[in-house]
C-alpha positions as CSV (number, residue, x, y, z in Angstrom):
1,M,11.5,117.2,-27.1
2,R,13.5,114.5,-28.9
3,K,16.1,117.1,-30.1
4,S,16.5,118.5,-26.5
5,I,17.0,115.0,-25.1
6,F,19.8,114.3,-27.6
7,I,21.4,117.6,-26.8
8,V,21.4,116.8,-23.1
9,L,23.0,113.4,-23.8
10,A,25.6,114.9,-26.1
11,T,26.8,117.4,-23.5
12,S,27.5,114.6,-21.0
13,I,29.2,112.2,-23.3
14,L,32.7,113.6,-23.3
15,T,32.8,114.0,-19.5
16,L,31.6,110.5,-18.8
17,G,33.9,109.0,-21.4
18,L,37.0,110.8,-19.9
19,S,36.2,109.8,-16.4
20,L,35.8,106.0,-16.9
21,G,39.4,105.2,-15.9
22,A,39.3,101.8,-17.6
23,S,42.3,100.5,-19.5
24,A,42.4,101.2,-23.2
25,S,43.1,97.5,-23.7
26,D,39.7,96.6,-22.2
27,T,37.8,96.5,-25.4
28,F,34.5,94.7,-26.1
29,V,32.5,94.1,-29.3
30,L,28.8,93.3,-28.5
31,K,26.3,92.0,-31.1
32,L,22.8,93.4,-30.7
33,G,20.0,91.8,-32.8
34,H,16.4,92.9,-33.4
35,T,13.5,91.8,-35.5
36,G,12.7,95.1,-37.2
37,A,13.5,95.9,-40.8
38,P,16.6,98.1,-41.5
39,T,14.1,101.0,-42.0
40,H,12.3,100.4,-38.7
41,H,12.8,102.7,-35.7
42,Y,14.4,99.7,-33.9
43,Q,17.4,100.1,-36.1
44,T,17.5,103.9,-35.5
45,I,17.4,103.6,-31.7
46,C,19.9,100.7,-31.7
47,M,22.3,102.7,-33.8
48,E,21.9,105.8,-31.6
49,F,22.5,103.6,-28.5
50,A,25.6,102.1,-30.1
51,K,27.0,105.5,-30.8
52,A,26.4,106.8,-27.3
53,V,28.0,103.7,-25.7
54,A,31.0,104.0,-27.9
55,E,31.5,107.7,-27.2
56,K,31.0,107.2,-23.4
57,T,33.7,104.5,-23.4
58,D,36.2,106.1,-25.7
59,G,35.4,103.5,-28.3
60,N,36.3,100.6,-26.0
61,V,32.7,99.2,-26.1
62,K,31.5,98.7,-29.7
63,V,27.9,97.6,-30.3
64,E,27.2,96.1,-33.7
65,V,23.6,96.1,-34.7
66,Y,21.9,93.3,-36.7
67,P,18.3,94.0,-38.0
68,A,15.7,91.7,-39.4
69,D,16.4,88.7,-37.2
70,Q,19.8,88.2,-38.8
71,L,21.1,86.6,-35.5
72,G,18.0,84.4,-35.2
73,K,14.3,84.6,-34.7
74,Q,13.1,86.1,-31.5
75,L,12.6,82.9,-29.4
76,E,16.0,81.5,-30.3
77,A,17.7,84.9,-30.0
78,V,16.3,85.4,-26.5
79,E,17.3,81.8,-25.5
80,G,20.8,82.5,-27.0
81,V,21.2,85.6,-24.7
82,M,20.1,83.5,-21.7
83,L,22.7,80.8,-22.6
84,G,25.4,83.2,-23.5
85,T,25.6,82.3,-27.2
86,Q,24.3,85.8,-28.1
87,D,25.2,89.1,-26.4
88,M,22.1,91.3,-26.6
89,V,18.7,91.3,-28.3
90,L,15.9,93.9,-28.5
91,T,12.9,91.7,-28.0
92,S,9.3,92.0,-26.7
93,D,7.6,91.4,-23.4
94,T,5.4,88.8,-25.1
95,V,8.4,86.7,-26.2
96,L,9.8,86.9,-22.7
97,S,6.4,85.7,-21.3
98,N,7.3,82.2,-22.6
99,W,9.8,82.0,-19.8
100,M,8.4,84.5,-17.3
101,P,4.6,84.4,-17.5
102,D,4.1,87.6,-15.6
103,M,5.6,89.6,-18.5
104,G,2.3,88.8,-20.2
105,I,0.7,91.3,-17.8
106,L,2.1,94.1,-19.9
107,N,0.1,92.8,-22.9
108,L,-3.3,92.7,-21.1
109,P,-5.9,94.4,-23.4
110,F,-6.6,98.1,-22.8
111,L,-4.4,98.1,-19.6
112,F,-2.7,101.2,-20.9
113,N,-4.2,104.2,-22.7
114,D,-1.0,105.4,-24.3
115,N,2.8,104.9,-24.5
116,W,3.5,107.4,-21.7
117,E,1.4,105.4,-19.2
118,V,3.6,102.4,-20.0
119,R,6.7,104.5,-19.4
120,K,5.4,105.5,-16.0
121,V,5.0,101.9,-15.0
122,L,8.2,100.4,-16.4
123,D,10.5,103.1,-15.3
124,G,9.4,102.5,-11.7
125,P,9.4,99.6,-9.2
126,I,7.0,97.6,-11.2
127,G,9.4,97.5,-14.1
128,D,12.2,96.6,-11.8
129,Q,10.1,93.8,-10.3
130,L,9.3,92.3,-13.7
131,G,12.9,92.7,-14.9
132,K,14.3,90.7,-11.9
133,Q,12.3,87.7,-13.1
134,L,14.7,87.3,-16.0
135,E,17.9,87.1,-13.9
136,P,17.6,83.5,-12.9
137,H,17.5,82.6,-16.6
138,G,21.0,84.2,-17.1
139,A,20.0,87.5,-18.7
140,L,19.1,91.1,-17.6
141,V,16.6,93.6,-18.8
142,I,18.9,96.6,-19.2
143,G,16.3,98.9,-20.7
144,W,12.5,99.1,-21.5
145,W,12.3,100.4,-25.0
146,E,9.3,101.0,-27.2
147,N,7.1,99.3,-29.8
148,G,3.8,101.1,-29.4
149,M,0.1,100.5,-29.3
150,R,-1.2,97.8,-31.6
151,H,-4.0,98.2,-34.2
152,I,-5.9,95.7,-36.3
153,T,-5.5,95.3,-40.1
154,N,-7.4,92.9,-42.4
155,N,-8.3,92.4,-46.0
156,K,-12.0,91.6,-45.6
157,Q,-14.0,94.5,-44.2
158,P,-13.8,97.6,-42.0
159,I,-14.0,96.9,-38.3
160,N,-16.2,99.2,-36.4
161,T,-17.4,97.0,-33.5
162,P,-16.3,93.7,-32.0
163,A,-19.0,92.0,-34.1
164,D,-17.0,92.8,-37.2
165,L,-14.2,90.6,-36.0
166,K,-16.4,87.5,-35.8
167,G,-14.9,84.7,-37.9
168,L,-11.8,86.7,-39.0
169,K,-8.5,84.8,-38.7
170,I,-6.1,87.2,-37.0
171,R,-2.4,86.5,-36.7
172,V,-1.1,87.0,-33.2
173,P,2.5,86.7,-31.8
174,E,3.6,84.1,-29.3
175,G,1.8,84.9,-26.0
176,E,-1.3,83.4,-24.4
177,V,-2.8,86.8,-23.6
178,F,-3.0,87.7,-27.3
179,V,-4.8,84.4,-28.1
180,D,-7.3,84.9,-25.2
181,T,-7.9,88.6,-26.2
182,F,-8.9,87.8,-29.7
183,K,-11.0,84.9,-28.7
184,A,-12.9,87.2,-26.4
185,L,-13.3,89.6,-29.3
186,G,-14.8,86.8,-31.4
187,A,-11.9,86.4,-33.9
188,G,-9.9,83.3,-34.7
189,P,-6.4,84.0,-33.3
190,T,-3.5,82.2,-35.1
191,V,0.1,82.2,-33.8
192,I,2.5,82.8,-36.6
193,S,6.1,84.1,-36.3
194,F,6.7,87.7,-37.4
195,G,9.1,86.6,-40.2
196,E,6.4,84.5,-41.8
197,L,3.6,87.0,-41.4
198,Y,3.7,88.7,-44.8
199,S,3.5,85.4,-46.6
200,A,0.6,84.2,-44.4
201,L,-1.3,87.4,-45.3
202,Q,-0.5,87.1,-49.0
203,L,-1.5,83.4,-49.1
204,G,-4.7,84.0,-47.1
205,T,-3.6,81.7,-44.3
206,V,-4.9,84.5,-42.1
207,D,-7.2,87.4,-42.9
208,G,-5.4,90.0,-40.8
209,Q,-2.9,90.9,-38.1
210,E,-2.3,93.6,-35.5
211,N,0.8,95.8,-35.1
212,P,1.8,99.4,-34.8
213,P,2.0,101.5,-38.0
214,A,5.8,101.2,-38.2
215,H,5.5,97.5,-39.0
216,I,2.6,98.1,-41.4
217,L,4.9,100.3,-43.4
218,T,8.3,98.6,-43.1
219,Q,6.9,95.2,-43.7
220,K,4.7,96.5,-46.5
221,F,1.5,94.9,-45.1
222,Y,-0.4,97.5,-47.0
223,E,0.3,95.5,-50.1
224,V,-1.8,92.6,-48.8
225,Q,-4.2,94.4,-46.4
226,K,-6.9,96.9,-47.1
227,F,-8.4,98.0,-43.8
228,V,-6.8,99.2,-40.6
229,T,-8.7,99.9,-37.3
230,R,-7.0,102.1,-34.7
231,T,-8.0,100.1,-31.6
232,G,-4.8,100.6,-29.6
233,H,-6.0,97.3,-27.9
234,I,-2.6,96.1,-26.6
235,H,0.8,97.7,-26.0
236,L,4.0,95.8,-26.7
237,S,7.1,97.0,-25.0
238,S,10.6,96.2,-26.2
239,P,12.9,95.1,-23.5
240,L,16.6,95.3,-24.3
241,I,18.2,92.2,-22.7
242,M,21.8,91.3,-22.3
243,N,23.6,88.2,-21.1
244,K,24.2,88.5,-17.3
245,D,27.7,86.9,-17.2
246,L,28.9,89.0,-20.1
247,L,27.9,92.2,-18.5
248,E,29.4,91.3,-15.2
249,R,32.7,90.3,-16.8
250,M,33.1,93.9,-18.1
251,P,34.8,96.7,-16.1
252,K,32.4,98.3,-13.6
253,A,32.7,101.6,-15.4
254,Y,31.5,100.0,-18.7
255,Q,28.7,98.2,-16.9
256,Q,27.5,101.5,-15.6
257,V,27.6,103.1,-19.0
258,I,25.6,100.3,-20.6
259,L,23.0,100.2,-17.9
260,E,22.5,104.0,-17.6
261,T,22.5,104.5,-21.3
262,A,20.0,101.7,-22.0
263,R,17.7,103.1,-19.4
264,E,18.0,106.7,-20.7
265,F,17.2,105.5,-24.2
266,G,13.8,104.1,-23.1
267,T,12.4,107.7,-22.8
268,I,14.2,108.7,-26.0
269,H,12.7,105.7,-27.9
270,T,9.1,106.4,-26.7
271,Q,9.4,110.1,-27.9
272,M,10.8,108.9,-31.2
273,V,7.9,106.5,-31.7
274,E,5.4,109.3,-30.8
275,D,7.0,111.7,-33.3
276,L,7.2,109.1,-36.1
277,E,3.7,107.8,-35.8
278,K,2.2,111.2,-36.8
279,D,3.7,110.9,-40.2
280,Q,3.4,107.1,-40.4
281,W,-0.4,107.2,-40.2
282,K,-0.4,109.7,-43.1
283,E,1.7,107.3,-45.1
284,V,-0.5,104.4,-44.3
285,A,-3.4,106.3,-45.8
286,E,-1.3,107.3,-48.8
287,Q,-0.6,103.7,-49.4
288,G,-4.3,103.1,-49.9
289,M,-5.4,101.6,-46.6
290,E,-8.8,102.6,-45.2
291,I,-8.4,103.9,-41.6
292,T,-11.2,103.5,-39.1
293,D,-11.3,105.0,-35.6
294,V,-13.6,103.3,-33.2
295,D,-15.4,103.8,-29.9
296,K,-13.3,101.5,-27.6
297,T,-16.0,101.1,-25.0
298,P,-17.6,97.9,-26.5
299,F,-14.1,96.4,-27.1
300,R,-13.1,97.0,-23.5
301,A,-16.3,95.4,-22.3
302,K,-15.6,92.3,-24.4
303,V,-12.1,91.8,-23.0
304,A,-12.8,92.6,-19.4
305,P,-13.1,88.9,-18.5
306,V,-9.5,88.4,-19.9
307,I,-8.1,90.8,-17.3
308,E,-10.0,89.1,-14.5
309,K,-8.8,85.7,-15.7
310,Y,-5.2,86.8,-15.5
311,K,-5.5,88.3,-12.1
312,G,-5.9,84.7,-11.0
313,K,-3.5,83.2,-13.4
314,L,-0.6,85.7,-13.2
315,S,0.4,88.1,-10.4
316,G,-2.8,89.8,-9.4
317,S,-0.8,92.1,-7.1
318,I,1.2,93.4,-10.1
319,I,-1.9,94.0,-12.2
320,E,-3.6,95.9,-9.4
321,A,-0.4,97.9,-8.7
322,I,-0.4,99.0,-12.4
323,Q,-4.0,99.9,-12.2
324,K,-3.4,101.9,-9.0
325,T,-0.3,103.6,-10.4
326,L,-2.3,104.8,-13.4
327,G,-5.5,105.6,-11.5
328,H,-7.6,103.2,-13.6
């Protein structure tokens, strides 16, 4: 599927590029930052996006990609895009929830069964509604890209039931939903920035963490973690955001290319992650981690009060619209 998507894109690039009608003197260099390692799929998708944008604009819009938080850690990078001191950042919904609390809805535990359910929600009116909440802050969500379902690792014991999490210190990212979820599961959630996570695991500041397999591998968490449990408890989407004034200063034709390409690459990124994870789980096992699959029913039961809490704290109508869209 991924190959066919790229073929369709490739066939349209020359036609789009030739029909722009913008002056050759209208050139722009945009800096795009992300938190993933240079070997992470964030880098792959960002480079493919940059290539497509350049081809569609006859090279007049160049996107330079900076991995591993080179342009700043996530919170400061997002704030930079809002203020206009940074151009673009591939971030996470949980980081954006620091400014727009309703973004935290997307991190509610077991709200989604898989990545394609997320795609169905974010590519429709619900995604548009959430994205509009960013505009008053000076930035735009130009694409909903992928991170994947999250799974728990630790260096103490296999986790088969929620009871096995009792007393474990689990690192979570910025975002109140994560803290409440792991409290409900009986763990001790600890907020630590992603860039400091490996050291925190190595030093025993925390016993474990939760992330998709791509981060387990690219960050080499397998060096300091023994057990991984495939809970798929929370999904983290990766909104690509851009400074609003910067986009609006560009020729209309370039704006259209950036917006349409960023949206197209959401589906491409989801398929990329799906394809990659099949091999990534094999590599996780080869690196010596013990993988456990669990019955999710008792985990869902434990966190059910979290969803009810946020129906009152965040937009209950959006939560119910997601549940209705997915038939849950």
